N, C-alpha and C positions, 0 to 999 in steps of 0.2 A: 436507524444504524446507532450501532455501540461500540464506541472505540476505547481501548485500554492500552496505553503505552507506557515505556519504563524507558528513560534516556538517563545514562550516566548515574543510575541510582534513584531518580526521583520518578515518581509516578503520576500520571495524569489520565482521567477518565472524562468521557462526555457521551452523551446519548442526545440523538436528533434526527432529524431528516437529513439525507443525503443521497448521492448517486453511486449506485455499483452498477459496474457493466462488463462484459466480457465478450470476447471472440477468439473462434479458431482460426480465423483468415489472417492472421497476424506476422509481422517478421521481425527480427531485429538483427542488425549488421548481415542483413541479406541472409538469414537462416530463418525457416517458418517457426513460429513462435505462437502459444495461446497468450492472448493479451487480458489482463485483469485489472480494473482500476476502481478507485473508490475517490468520491470528493466529497468534502464536508465543510460547511462552515458554520461554526456555532453561534449562539447568540453572545451579546455582551455578557462578561462576567463568566463564561464557560471555562472551565480549565482548558478545553481543547476549542480555540476559537477558528482555528483552520487547519485541516488534515493537510501538512506539508512539512517533508522533512528534509527539505533542500539544503538546509545548514549541515545537516548529518549526513555524509554521502557515503552509501555503500554501491559499488558496481562490479557485480562478479561476471558479467557476459563476457564470453570469450568474444575477441575482435575488437572490442572497445578498451578503453583505458581501466585497469583493475584496480579499485581502490576499496580498501576495507575488508571485511570479510563478513559471509553471513548466507542465510538461505531463507527463499520464501516460501510460504505454503499456501494451499487452498484445500479447504475441507467443505465440499459441497454438501447441502441439507436442503432436500426440495428445492424449490426455486431459487433459494439463495445459498448461504453457508459463511464461512470464515475466512479471510485473508489474514496471513501472518507474515512477519519477518522476525528474525532474530539474527544478531550478529555484533560486529563493531564497526563503527564508522571510521572515516580518514584519520580521526586522532585518536582512536582506540577505545573511545566512549562505548560501551555496552548499549545496545538498542533491542527492546522488545517491543513489537505491535501487534495487536490483534483488532480486526475490525470485523463485527458481524453485520452481515448484509440480509435484510429480509429476502431480497430478490435481485438477481443479476439481469439488466436489460441488454440487449445486444448493441455492441458497440456500432455507432454511426460514423462513416467516415467524413470528414470537413473538408470541404476545399476541392471535391472532386474524387 
């Protein structure tokens, strides 16, 4: 997995093993949706130790509380592809994120 991020003008990069998955059988706010996710935990000393932007919130899905602005993107390539996010968070900070995935596994439902 290769990650490139720019948050409020600061750039971050990291490369290593991670998990990428997708499902066409998902929903959000009871509306059918395709789910894409990427999970990454980098080694000590890595610019990106954990792929987690929870301190920078962007929520643009109708039916939920709208916060910030932006758009996600998916560029499939073979068994993998690139996930992207570009927008502004709840504080107006610009965010650009790109995650290159070698492959997307099928999402496995947890708890039933």
